[in-house]
C-alpha positions as CSV (number, residue, x, y, z in Angstrom):
1,M,65.6,129.9,96.0
2,N,66.2,127.6,92.9
3,G,68.9,125.2,92.2
4,N,71.6,127.1,91.0
5,D,71.9,128.9,94.4
6,K,75.5,128.0,95.2
7,T,75.2,129.2,98.7
8,K,71.9,128.6,100.8
9,D,71.3,130.8,104.0
10,N,74.5,132.5,103.5
11,K,76.9,129.5,104.2
12,T,80.0,129.6,102.8
13,D,80.9,127.3,99.9
14,E,82.9,125.2,102.2
15,T,80.2,124.5,104.7
16,V,77.8,123.9,102.1
17,W,79.8,120.7,100.7
18,T,80.5,119.5,104.2
19,E,77.2,119.8,105.1
20,H,76.1,117.3,102.5
21,G,78.8,114.4,103.7
22,L,81.2,115.5,101.2
23,S,85.3,115.7,102.5
24,E,87.5,118.1,101.1
25,D,88.9,115.6,98.6
26,E,85.3,114.4,97.4
27,H,84.6,118.1,96.6
28,G,87.9,118.8,94.7
29,R,86.8,115.5,92.4
30,I,83.6,116.9,92.0
31,L,85.5,119.8,90.9
32,R,87.6,118.1,88.5
33,L,84.9,116.1,86.7
34,M,82.3,118.7,86.4
35,G,84.5,121.3,85.3
36,R,83.2,124.0,87.6
37,E,81.6,124.7,90.9
38,P,78.7,122.8,91.3
39,N,75.8,124.4,92.5
40,Y,73.7,123.7,96.0
41,L,71.0,121.2,94.7
42,E,73.8,119.4,92.4
43,L,76.0,119.2,95.7
44,A,73.4,117.7,97.4
45,I,72.9,115.3,94.8
46,F,76.4,114.8,95.0
47,G,76.0,114.6,98.5
48,V,73.7,111.8,98.8
49,M,74.9,109.3,95.7
50,W,78.6,109.5,97.5
51,S,77.3,108.6,100.6
52,E,78.4,105.4,102.3
53,H,75.2,104.5,102.1
54,C,74.3,104.8,98.3
55,C,77.6,104.1,96.8
56,Y,79.3,101.4,99.1
57,K,83.0,103.4,98.7
58,S,84.7,101.9,101.9
59,S,83.0,98.3,100.5
60,K,83.0,98.0,96.7
61,L,86.4,96.2,96.6
62,Q,86.2,93.6,99.4
63,L,82.6,93.1,98.1
64,K,84.1,92.2,94.4
65,K,85.4,88.8,96.3
66,F,82.2,87.5,96.8
67,P,81.3,84.7,94.8
68,T,78.4,86.2,92.6
69,D,77.7,83.5,89.8
70,G,76.4,79.6,89.6
71,P,73.7,78.0,87.1
72,Q,71.1,78.7,90.0
73,V,71.9,82.6,89.6
74,L,69.6,84.4,87.2
75,Q,69.9,88.0,88.8
76,G,73.2,88.8,90.7
77,P,74.0,91.8,92.2
78,G,73.1,95.2,90.8
79,E,69.6,95.0,90.5
80,N,66.8,96.0,93.1
81,A,67.3,92.0,94.3
82,G,68.9,89.0,93.7
83,V,66.9,85.9,91.6
84,V,67.2,82.2,91.7
85,D,65.9,79.6,89.8
86,L,63.9,76.9,91.3
87,G,63.3,75.3,88.1
88,D,59.9,74.3,86.2
89,G,60.0,78.2,85.2
90,W,59.8,79.7,88.9
91,G,62.4,81.6,90.3
92,V,63.0,83.6,93.8
93,A,63.8,87.2,94.1
94,F,65.5,87.9,97.7
95,K,67.1,90.6,99.4
96,M,67.7,91.9,103.0
97,E,68.8,95.4,104.1
98,S,69.2,97.5,106.9
99,H,67.2,100.2,108.8
100,N,69.2,100.7,112.1
101,H,69.5,104.7,112.5
102,P,65.4,105.1,111.5
103,S,64.6,102.4,114.0
104,A,67.0,103.7,116.9
105,I,65.3,107.3,116.4
106,E,61.6,106.2,115.7
107,P,61.5,102.4,116.0
108,F,57.8,102.3,115.1
109,Q,58.3,104.0,111.8
110,G,61.8,103.1,111.5
111,A,61.3,99.2,111.3
112,A,57.8,99.3,109.5
113,T,59.7,101.7,106.5
114,G,62.4,99.2,106.5
115,V,60.1,96.2,106.0
116,G,57.9,98.6,103.3
117,G,61.2,99.2,101.4
118,I,62.7,95.9,101.0
119,I,59.0,94.7,99.8
120,R,59.4,97.3,97.2
121,D,62.8,95.6,95.9
122,I,60.9,92.4,95.7
123,F,57.9,93.3,93.2
124,A,60.0,96.2,91.2
125,M,61.8,92.8,90.0
126,G,58.5,91.2,89.1
127,A,57.9,89.3,92.2
128,R,55.1,88.7,94.2
129,P,56.0,88.9,98.2
130,V,55.4,85.8,99.8
131,A,57.9,86.3,103.1
132,S,59.6,88.5,105.7
133,L,62.4,87.6,107.6
134,D,63.7,89.9,110.1
135,S,67.3,90.0,112.0
136,L,67.1,92.4,115.4
137,R,69.8,93.4,117.6
138,F,69.3,95.5,120.7
139,G,70.7,96.1,124.4
140,E,70.4,94.3,127.4
141,I,66.8,93.5,127.9
142,T,66.4,95.1,131.6
143,N,67.4,98.5,130.2
144,P,64.0,100.4,130.1
145,R,65.2,102.3,126.6
146,V,65.7,98.9,125.2
147,K,62.2,97.5,126.1
148,A,60.4,100.4,124.3
149,L,63.1,100.0,121.5
150,L,62.0,96.3,121.0
151,N,58.1,96.6,121.8
152,G,58.4,99.6,119.0
153,V,60.4,98.0,116.7
154,V,58.3,94.4,116.8
155,A,55.2,96.6,116.5
156,G,56.4,98.1,113.2
157,I,57.2,94.9,111.7
158,G,54.3,93.4,112.7
159,G,52.6,96.4,111.5
160,Y,53.6,96.9,108.4
161,G,53.8,93.2,107.1
162,N,50.5,92.2,109.0
163,C,48.4,94.7,106.9
164,M,50.5,93.8,103.5
165,G,49.1,90.4,103.7
166,I,52.8,89.2,103.8
167,P,53.7,86.4,106.7
168,T,56.7,87.0,108.4
169,V,58.1,83.6,108.7
170,A,61.6,83.7,110.6
171,G,64.2,85.8,112.0
172,E,66.4,86.0,114.9
173,T,66.2,88.2,118.1
174,H,69.7,89.0,120.1
175,F,70.6,91.3,123.0
176,H,74.0,92.7,124.1
177,P,75.3,95.9,125.7
178,A,77.0,96.5,122.6
179,Y,73.9,97.4,120.7
180,L,72.7,99.8,123.3
181,G,72.6,103.3,121.7
182,N,72.5,101.6,118.1
183,P,69.9,98.7,117.4
184,L,70.2,96.7,114.1
185,V,67.1,96.0,112.2
186,N,67.7,93.8,109.2
187,A,64.9,93.3,106.8
188,M,64.7,90.6,104.4
189,S,62.0,90.0,101.6
190,V,61.5,86.8,99.4
191,G,58.7,86.9,96.5
192,L,58.3,84.2,93.7
193,L,58.2,84.7,89.9
194,R,58.4,83.5,86.7
195,T,61.6,83.5,85.1
196,D,60.8,84.6,81.8
197,R,58.9,87.9,84.0
198,I,62.0,89.2,85.1
199,F,62.0,92.9,85.4
200,R,64.8,95.8,86.2
201,G,65.4,99.0,87.0
202,R,66.8,100.6,83.7
203,A,66.3,103.7,81.9
204,D,66.0,102.4,78.5
205,G,64.9,103.8,75.0
206,P,65.4,107.8,74.6
207,G,62.0,109.4,74.3
208,N,60.2,106.9,76.7
209,V,58.3,108.7,79.6
210,V,59.4,109.0,83.3
211,M,56.4,108.4,85.7
212,L,56.4,108.6,89.6
213,V,53.6,106.7,90.9
214,G,52.3,106.3,94.3
215,A,52.3,108.6,96.9
216,R,53.0,112.5,96.9
217,T,56.7,113.7,98.1
218,G,56.7,115.4,101.8
219,R,59.8,116.2,103.8
220,D,60.0,113.1,105.6
221,G,63.2,110.9,105.2
222,I,64.9,114.0,104.1
223,K,68.5,112.9,103.6
224,G,68.0,109.4,104.9
225,A,70.5,108.0,103.1
226,S,73.1,110.4,104.5
227,F,71.7,109.8,108.3
228,A,72.4,106.6,107.4
229,S,76.4,107.3,107.2
230,E,77.1,108.8,110.5
231,E,77.4,107.8,113.9
232,L,74.7,108.1,116.2
233,S,74.8,110.5,119.4
234,D,72.6,112.0,122.0
235,Q,71.9,115.1,119.6
236,D,69.9,112.0,117.6
237,P,66.8,112.6,118.5
238,D,66.6,116.0,116.5
239,K,67.0,114.2,113.2
240,R,63.4,112.7,113.4
241,H,62.8,114.1,110.1
242,T,65.2,111.6,108.6
243,V,62.9,108.8,109.6
244,Q,60.1,108.0,106.8
245,V,56.7,107.5,107.7
246,G,54.8,104.8,106.3
247,D,51.5,103.8,104.5
248,P,50.8,99.8,104.5
249,F,47.8,100.2,103.1
250,M,48.8,102.3,100.2
251,E,51.8,100.1,99.6
252,K,49.6,97.0,99.1
253,L,48.0,99.2,96.2
254,L,50.9,100.0,94.9
255,L,52.4,96.2,94.5
256,E,48.5,95.3,93.0
257,A,49.4,98.0,90.7
258,T,52.7,97.8,90.0
259,L,52.2,93.7,89.5
260,E,49.4,94.4,86.9
261,I,51.1,96.5,84.8
262,L,54.2,93.9,84.3
263,D,51.4,91.2,83.6
264,Q,50.4,93.8,80.7
265,D,53.9,94.4,79.5
266,L,53.3,98.4,80.0
267,V,56.8,99.0,81.4
268,V,60.1,99.0,80.0
269,G,62.0,99.5,83.6
270,L,60.9,100.2,86.9
271,Q,62.4,101.2,90.4
272,D,61.9,101.4,93.9
273,L,62.0,104.9,95.4
274,G,64.1,103.9,98.8
275,A,67.5,105.8,100.2
276,A,67.8,108.9,98.5
277,G,64.7,109.1,96.5
278,L,64.3,110.6,93.5
279,T,67.7,110.9,92.9
280,S,68.9,107.6,93.4
281,S,66.2,106.1,91.2
282,G,66.8,108.3,88.5
283,C,70.4,108.6,88.1
284,E,70.7,104.8,89.0
285,M,68.2,104.0,86.0
286,A,69.8,106.2,83.7
287,G,73.4,104.4,84.7
288,R,73.0,101.2,84.4
289,A,71.1,101.4,81.4
290,G,73.9,104.0,79.8
291,S,71.5,106.8,78.7
292,G,70.2,109.6,80.6
293,L,66.8,111.4,81.8
294,Y,65.2,114.6,83.0
295,M,62.5,115.2,85.2
296,D,60.2,118.4,85.8
297,L,60.5,118.9,89.4
298,D,57.1,121.4,88.5
299,L,55.3,118.0,87.8
300,V,56.1,115.9,91.2
301,P,53.2,115.6,93.2
302,L,53.7,117.0,96.5
303,R,52.3,116.5,100.0
304,E,52.8,119.8,101.2
305,Q,53.7,123.1,99.6
306,G,57.3,124.8,99.7
307,L,59.5,122.3,99.1
308,A,63.2,123.4,97.7
309,D,64.3,121.7,94.8
310,W,66.5,120.0,97.3
311,E,64.1,118.6,99.4
312,M,62.2,116.7,96.7
313,M,65.1,115.0,95.4
314,L,66.2,113.8,98.7
315,S,63.1,113.0,100.3
316,E,62.1,109.3,100.9
317,S,58.7,109.7,100.9
318,Q,57.7,105.9,101.3
319,E,55.5,104.2,99.2
320,R,56.7,105.3,95.3
321,M,57.8,104.0,92.5
322,L,59.6,105.3,88.9
323,L,58.6,103.9,86.0
324,I,60.3,103.9,82.4
325,V,57.1,103.8,79.8
326,E,56.7,103.8,76.3
327,P,54.7,107.1,75.0
328,A,52.0,104.8,73.4
329,K,51.6,102.9,77.0
330,V,51.3,105.9,79.2
331,E,47.8,106.4,79.4
332,A,47.6,102.4,79.8
333,V,49.5,102.4,82.9
334,R,47.5,105.8,84.5
335,K,44.3,104.0,83.8
336,V,45.6,101.1,86.1
337,F,46.9,102.8,88.4
338,D,43.8,105.4,88.7
339,K,41.7,101.9,89.3
340,W,43.9,101.4,92.5
341,D,43.5,105.3,93.7
342,L,47.0,105.7,93.3
343,L,48.7,108.9,91.4
344,S,50.7,107.9,88.5
345,T,52.3,110.9,86.8
346,A,54.8,111.6,83.8
347,V,57.7,113.8,85.5
348,G,60.3,113.4,82.5
349,E,61.6,112.0,79.9
350,V,64.6,109.4,78.7
351,T,67.5,111.3,76.9
352,G,70.2,110.0,74.8
353,D,72.8,112.6,76.9
354,G,73.7,110.4,79.7
355,C,72.8,113.0,82.0
356,F,71.0,113.2,84.9
357,T,69.2,116.5,84.8
358,L,66.4,118.5,86.5
359,R,64.3,121.3,85.7
360,R,61.6,123.4,86.0
361,G,59.7,123.9,83.1
362,E,62.5,124.7,80.3
363,R,64.9,126.3,83.1
364,V,67.6,123.9,84.1
365,L,68.4,123.5,87.4
366,A,70.8,120.9,87.4
367,T,72.8,118.6,85.3
368,I,75.5,115.7,86.1
369,P,76.5,112.8,83.6
370,A,74.5,109.9,85.6
371,A,77.8,108.2,85.3
372,Y,79.6,110.5,87.9
373,L,77.3,109.9,90.1
374,T,77.7,106.6,90.5
375,D,80.5,105.0,88.5
376,K,82.6,107.7,88.9
377,A,82.0,107.4,92.4
378,P,84.7,107.4,95.0
379,V,86.3,103.8,95.9
380,Y,88.3,103.6,99.0
381,S,91.0,101.3,99.8
382,R,90.7,102.1,104.0
383,E,93.7,101.1,106.0
384,Y,93.5,98.3,108.5
385,R,94.6,96.9,111.4
386,E,94.2,93.8,114.2
387,P,92.8,95.8,117.5
388,E,94.2,95.3,120.2
389,Y,91.5,93.5,122.1
390,R,92.1,90.7,120.0
391,G,95.3,89.3,121.8
392,R,93.8,90.3,125.6
393,L,90.5,88.4,124.8
394,K,91.7,84.8,123.2
395,G,93.3,83.8,126.3
396,A,90.3,83.0,128.5
397,D,90.0,81.7,131.9
398,L,86.9,79.1,130.9
399,S,86.7,77.5,134.1
400,P,83.9,78.9,135.5
401,V,81.9,77.0,133.0
402,R,84.3,73.7,132.8
403,D,84.2,73.4,136.8
404,H,80.3,74.8,137.4
405,A,78.8,72.8,140.1
406,D,75.1,72.5,138.1
407,F,74.9,71.6,135.0
408,G,71.5,71.2,135.7
409,G,70.7,74.8,136.9
410,L,72.9,75.8,134.1
411,L,70.8,74.7,131.4
412,E,67.7,76.0,133.0
413,R,69.1,79.4,133.3
414,L,70.5,79.2,129.8
415,L,66.9,78.4,128.6
416,A,65.7,81.6,130.6
417,S,68.6,83.8,129.2
418,P,67.3,86.8,126.8
419,N,69.4,85.0,123.5
420,L,67.9,81.5,124.0
421,S,64.7,82.0,125.4
422,S,61.4,81.6,123.0
423,R,60.9,84.1,120.8
424,H,57.2,83.7,120.6
425,W,56.4,86.8,122.3
426,V,58.2,88.7,119.1
427,Y,57.0,86.2,116.3
428,E,53.5,85.5,117.7
429,Q,52.8,89.7,116.6
430,Y,53.3,88.5,112.9
431,D,50.8,87.2,111.0
432,S,52.9,84.3,109.8
433,S,50.4,82.0,108.1
434,V,48.6,84.3,105.9
435,G,48.8,83.4,102.5
436,L,48.3,79.6,103.3
437,N,51.9,79.0,101.9
438,T,53.5,78.7,105.0
439,V,54.5,75.0,106.2
440,I,57.5,75.4,108.5
441,G,57.1,78.7,110.5
442,P,59.1,80.6,112.7
443,S,59.3,78.0,115.7
444,G,61.9,76.0,113.6
445,D,65.4,76.1,112.6
446,G,64.3,77.5,108.9
447,A,61.0,78.2,107.5
448,L,59.4,76.3,104.6
449,L,56.7,77.8,102.4
450,R,55.4,75.8,99.3
451,V,55.5,77.0,95.4
452,P,51.7,77.1,94.6
453,G,51.2,74.5,91.7
454,T,54.1,72.4,92.2
455,R,55.4,70.1,95.1
456,K,58.3,72.6,96.0
457,G,59.3,74.5,98.9
458,I,61.6,77.5,99.6
459,A,63.4,77.1,103.3
460,L,64.7,80.4,104.4
461,S,66.9,81.5,107.2
462,C,69.0,84.3,108.5
463,D,71.9,84.4,111.3
464,C,74.4,85.5,112.8
465,N,76.6,85.0,115.5
466,S,77.9,88.8,116.8
467,R,80.2,87.5,119.3
468,Y,81.6,85.0,116.9
469,A,82.2,88.1,114.9
470,Y,83.9,90.1,117.2
471,L,86.2,87.8,118.7
472,D,87.4,86.1,115.3
473,P,85.6,88.3,112.4
474,Y,86.8,85.6,109.6
475,L,85.2,82.8,111.2
476,G,82.3,84.8,112.2
477,G,81.3,85.4,109.1
478,A,81.8,81.9,107.8
479,I,80.1,80.3,110.6
480,A,77.2,82.9,109.6
481,V,77.1,81.5,105.9
482,A,77.5,78.1,107.7
483,E,75.2,78.2,110.4
484,S,72.2,79.5,108.3
485,A,72.7,76.9,105.7
486,L,72.5,74.4,108.0
487,N,68.9,75.8,109.2
488,V,68.3,75.4,106.0
489,A,69.0,72.0,105.2
490,V,67.6,70.3,108.2
491,T,64.2,71.0,106.8
492,G,65.3,69.1,103.6
493,A,66.2,71.6,101.4
494,R,69.3,72.6,99.8
495,P,70.9,75.8,99.9
496,L,70.9,77.5,97.0
497,G,71.8,81.3,97.7
498,L,72.4,83.8,99.8
499,T,71.7,87.2,100.8
500,N,73.5,89.6,103.5
501,C,73.4,93.0,105.5
502,L,77.0,93.6,106.8
503,N,76.4,95.7,110.2
504,F,79.9,97.3,111.3
505,G,81.1,100.6,113.2
506,N,83.3,103.5,111.0
507,P,84.7,102.4,108.5
508,E,87.6,104.9,108.8
509,N,88.8,103.6,111.9
510,P,91.2,100.9,110.6
511,E,90.5,98.4,113.6
512,I,86.7,98.6,112.5
513,F,87.6,97.8,109.2
514,W,90.0,95.1,109.6
515,Q,86.5,93.4,111.0
516,F,84.9,94.0,108.0
517,V,87.6,92.7,106.1
518,K,88.3,89.4,107.7
519,A,84.6,89.4,108.1
520,T,83.7,89.4,104.5
521,D,86.6,87.1,103.6
522,G,85.1,84.1,105.9
523,L,82.0,85.3,104.4
524,A,83.0,84.6,100.7
525,D,85.2,81.8,101.5
526,A,82.2,80.0,103.3
527,A,79.5,81.2,100.4
528,R,82.0,79.4,97.9
529,A,82.7,76.2,99.6
530,L,78.9,75.6,100.1
531,D,78.2,76.8,96.8
532,T,75.7,79.6,98.4
533,P,76.3,82.5,95.5
534,V,76.0,85.6,97.1
535,T,73.4,87.3,95.1
536,G,72.8,90.8,96.4
537,G,72.7,92.1,100.4
538,N,73.5,95.8,101.8
539,V,76.7,97.2,103.9
540,S,75.6,98.9,107.0
541,F,78.7,101.5,108.7
542,Y,78.7,103.9,110.8
543,N,76.6,102.2,113.6
544,E,78.1,103.5,116.4
545,Y,76.6,105.5,119.4
546,D,78.8,108.7,121.2
547,G,81.9,106.9,119.6
548,R,81.7,103.1,120.4
549,A,81.0,100.6,118.0
550,I,78.8,97.8,117.8
551,H,79.3,94.0,117.6
552,P,80.3,93.5,114.5
553,A,76.9,91.5,112.9
554,P,77.8,89.9,109.1
555,V,73.8,88.6,109.1
556,V,73.4,86.1,106.4
557,G,69.8,85.2,105.2
558,M,69.7,81.7,103.2
559,L,67.0,80.6,100.8
560,G,67.2,76.6,99.8
561,L,64.9,74.2,97.4
562,L,62.9,71.3,98.7
563,D,62.3,69.5,95.8
564,D,59.3,67.7,97.2
565,L,57.4,68.8,100.3
566,D,56.6,65.6,101.6
567,C,60.0,64.9,102.2
568,R,60.0,67.7,104.9
569,M,61.6,67.9,108.1
570,T,60.9,69.5,111.4
571,F,63.4,70.2,114.4
572,H,61.3,68.9,117.5
573,F,61.2,65.0,118.1
574,K,58.2,63.1,117.5
575,S,57.8,59.6,119.2
576,P,58.9,57.8,122.3
577,G,61.4,55.1,121.9
578,D,63.1,56.6,118.5
579,L,66.6,56.9,118.9
580,V,68.5,60.2,119.5
581,V,71.3,60.6,117.2
582,L,74.4,63.5,117.5
583,I,75.6,64.1,113.7
584,G,78.9,65.6,113.8
585,R,81.9,66.2,116.2
586,S,82.4,67.5,119.5
587,L,85.3,69.2,120.9
588,E,87.0,70.9,123.6
589,E,85.8,74.0,122.7
590,L,84.2,76.4,125.2
591,G,85.5,79.8,124.4
592,A,82.8,82.4,123.4
593,T,79.6,80.4,124.2
594,E,76.4,81.1,125.7
595,A,77.5,80.0,128.9
596,H,80.8,81.2,129.2
597,Y,78.7,84.8,128.6
598,L,76.3,83.9,131.1
599,L,78.2,83.3,134.0
600,T,81.0,85.5,133.4
601,G,79.6,88.6,131.2
602,R,82.6,88.4,128.8
603,D,83.0,88.1,125.3
604,E,86.2,86.1,125.2
605,G,87.8,82.6,124.3
606,P,88.8,81.0,120.9
607,V,85.7,81.1,118.7
608,P,84.5,77.3,117.6
609,A,87.1,75.7,114.8
610,L,84.8,75.5,111.3
611,D,85.6,73.0,108.8
612,L,83.9,74.0,105.4
613,A,84.1,70.5,103.7
614,V,82.2,68.8,107.1
615,A,79.4,71.5,106.8
616,A,79.0,71.3,103.0
617,R,78.7,67.0,103.3
618,L,76.3,67.7,106.2
619,N,74.2,69.6,104.4
620,A,74.4,67.0,101.6
621,F,73.5,64.1,103.8
622,L,70.7,65.9,104.9
623,A,69.0,66.6,101.6
624,R,69.6,63.0,100.5
625,A,68.4,61.5,103.9
626,A,65.0,63.6,103.6
627,S,64.6,62.5,100.0
628,L,64.5,59.0,101.5
629,K,62.5,59.7,104.4
630,L,65.2,58.2,106.6
631,L,65.0,60.7,109.6
632,A,62.3,61.5,112.0
633,S,63.7,65.0,113.0
634,A,66.5,67.2,112.6
635,H,67.8,70.8,114.8
636,D,70.9,72.1,114.3
637,V,73.5,72.3,117.5
638,A,74.1,75.6,117.6
639,D,74.0,78.9,120.6
640,G,74.2,77.3,123.9
641,G,75.2,73.9,122.5
642,L,73.6,70.2,122.9
643,A,72.1,70.3,126.1
644,V,70.2,73.4,125.1
645,A,69.5,71.6,121.4
646,L,68.5,68.7,123.4
647,A,65.7,70.6,125.5
648,E,64.7,72.4,122.4
649,A,63.4,69.4,120.4
650,S,61.9,67.9,123.6
651,F,59.6,71.0,123.9
652,P,57.0,71.1,121.2
653,L,55.4,67.3,122.3
654,E,57.0,67.4,125.6
655,L,58.5,63.7,124.8
656,G,61.1,63.0,127.7
657,L,64.6,61.8,126.7
658,D,66.7,59.1,128.2
659,L,70.5,59.6,127.2
660,A,73.5,57.9,128.3
661,W,77.2,58.4,126.4
662,K,80.9,58.6,127.0
663,G,83.2,60.5,125.1
664,E,86.6,62.3,125.6
665,I,86.4,65.6,126.1
666,S,85.1,67.4,129.5
667,P,81.2,67.8,130.4
668,A,80.9,71.0,129.8
669,A,82.2,70.9,126.3
670,A,79.8,67.9,125.5
671,L,77.0,69.5,126.7
672,F,77.2,73.4,126.6
673,G,80.0,73.8,124.0
674,E,79.3,75.4,120.8
675,S,81.2,72.7,117.9
676,Q,80.2,73.9,114.5
677,S,78.6,71.4,112.0
678,R,76.0,69.4,114.4
679,V,72.7,68.5,114.2
680,V,70.7,66.5,116.6
681,A,68.7,63.7,114.6
682,S,65.8,61.5,115.8
683,V,65.6,58.1,113.8
684,T,63.2,54.9,114.5
685,P,65.1,51.9,115.5
686,E,63.7,49.9,112.2
687,G,65.7,52.7,110.5
688,F,68.6,52.9,112.1
689,T,71.0,50.8,109.8
690,A,70.2,52.8,106.9
691,A,70.9,55.9,107.8
692,A,73.9,55.0,109.3
693,E,75.0,53.3,106.5
694,L,73.9,57.0,104.6
695,L,76.3,58.8,107.5
696,S,79.4,56.7,106.9
697,S,79.1,57.1,103.0
698,F,79.1,61.3,103.7
699,N,82.1,60.6,106.2
700,L,80.3,62.0,108.9
701,P,81.0,61.0,112.6
702,Y,78.3,60.4,115.0
703,T,77.3,58.9,118.4
704,V,73.7,57.6,119.5
705,L,73.1,59.3,122.6
706,G,69.7,57.6,123.8
707,R,66.3,57.4,123.3
708,T,63.1,59.3,123.2
709,A,60.2,58.3,125.9
710,K,57.1,58.9,126.6
711,D,57.6,60.1,130.7
712,G,58.6,63.8,129.8
713,F,61.7,64.0,131.9
714,L,64.7,64.9,130.2
715,K,67.5,62.5,131.5
716,I,71.0,62.8,130.5
717,R,74.2,61.1,131.7
718,Y,77.2,62.1,130.3
719,N,80.3,60.1,132.0
720,S,79.6,60.7,135.3
721,T,77.5,63.8,135.0
722,E,73.7,64.0,134.8
723,I,71.3,66.2,134.1
724,S,67.3,65.6,135.0
725,A,64.4,67.5,134.9
726,P,60.9,67.9,133.9
727,V,60.3,68.8,130.2
728,P,57.4,70.6,130.7
729,A,58.9,72.7,133.6
730,L,61.8,73.6,131.6
731,K,59.6,74.7,128.9
732,A,57.7,77.1,130.9
733,V,61.1,78.5,132.0
734,W,61.8,78.9,128.4
735,R,59.0,79.8,127.3
736,G,57.8,83.1,129.6
737,A,61.3,84.4,130.2
738,L,61.6,87.1,127.2
739,E,58.0,87.7,127.7
740,Q,58.4,88.8,131.1
741,E,61.1,90.8,130.4
742,A,60.0,92.5,127.4
743,E,57.0,94.0,129.2
744,I,57.3,97.8,130.0
């Protein structure tokens, strides 16, 4: 069989194009562009390049609303990763992507190859990867299948990252029945580079050589991009062939060899072979440059014999890169890869004809103008409408929280709940300090890494509240930005930019697409208000299982800059006798809270309000306070509310708290409401006046709650409501809950 076959296994033409995920309209569009019926190989290429996963046909119009420019942005969306400027000649490349469907089928390999793929995106920019983050969502932890998925995913992330010698420094893990059949595994990678050494994925220069380096091509991961553009079902265990198999030791060699050839200026352009493998890397590099290229499939090194042409082109075998090299430098590239015991093979050439051409020797298998696969891919303006459930869930009975009889018991239950208990069982399976640049690791609000040879630090966080995004997608998207920025700001850093991973159900469903439109509108508005441009990211649609969509998860990965690491702040209380100050305003907001869900099992009620101007002022205040060293600690108030934040800040040193204050809102809202843009800070008595003056200058309200104590006892009195408990006992409950539940 060759690429010119119009049919395969005696299937009809219609069966051929539908099996590649192409609609009737899309098939007609291809016929008009090509002026002829494409052969089987060409249809396979169109199918994968026009899949949702590769061409963003349902999301592209909405993504154009994102702010992507700014003086700090050196590379925005459209390349392997975004890059922002740190000053002093340093830049940071960072990006986040999903590996949801593969992780549902093969959790270890799905998660591991998700990490490997995003790492390659970073060193393809010329950056050395220095950190990984992950955002994970699973069904209820008591479900045996969920436990198996959780264990497999965590082992896969740790196994790949640890072998690579790249620390996993931050992340989030959430549980909800909406993710039972379709877990979310989002991986983020961050790398450092010199700003005069940014490389891009372009096939420039007709006559330059196309080189395939790294692993051999096999049958693993075939049609992985198409699989990512489908809904999951009970039949998906049969799709294990679509999941890639990773080799972190080979990736480590590939990383070092790639950075070495970049240091020696041996490469014109390079691209990771990720989704759609040779197909996407080849035509995207040609498309960006406005050139063309051909590849000779007889020259592609194979892991096994008998691969059909379309299998070779759609394989997503891992640890591979495509290079564009001047002919005079090919031998030098080979010597470097030989030294690292890696294959490097010339498989084609850049042309000036604008076409993506595949051959076997002199026999042409397929030829398609590269722009047809990229610029001419369909773009849809989908219908959308507000879901019916919105009206039903807005008006909620919040009395189960407001009238609860035992707030001390409720705090203990929250600390032991799957979404608020300690994640140490997860992050202790990751090496978070390898490389010796981790200053604040996974236990903080945001991670902090030093920039070698400088006093600078980069702060990192990823965040999203999926309940908010389900109940009010606009606020959910905006709060994801604000919360992730605040996680960075409480370290003392100034948020610089963000990447995202937008996880939704089927975009062809108008109610699902309404969620996407509103969430991305909120994300765009918040990014603009907080001066954090979107430098890149990923859209993951069709996250459904047997027709049931996940709760939307517009996950935001935030990066910030701390000019002097000596000014960093940590989240926990430091010394007895310090004043405990709540910065921000608490409102009567109990809807959509962890407390309400814990007590009722229902996602309902109004989402907390967000004032983006206040959020921006709070971030600016924290950066200024850190530079002046006014605060002893700073911890954001988020899921679970103020009582949970106070307990968390007490746990590391097991300091006590003696707090008493009055207010106008209910005790439930004061202690467990999730009002936005709030921080629990501690300050020495001597430093309080200066801190208060700075707060006033930023027009930020604050409340002195009380003091830290050395007795190890948490005592909270709000109006006539009291909570009293030994901190070590609360800490033990909080620390042990997830570990006990996760055991298979």
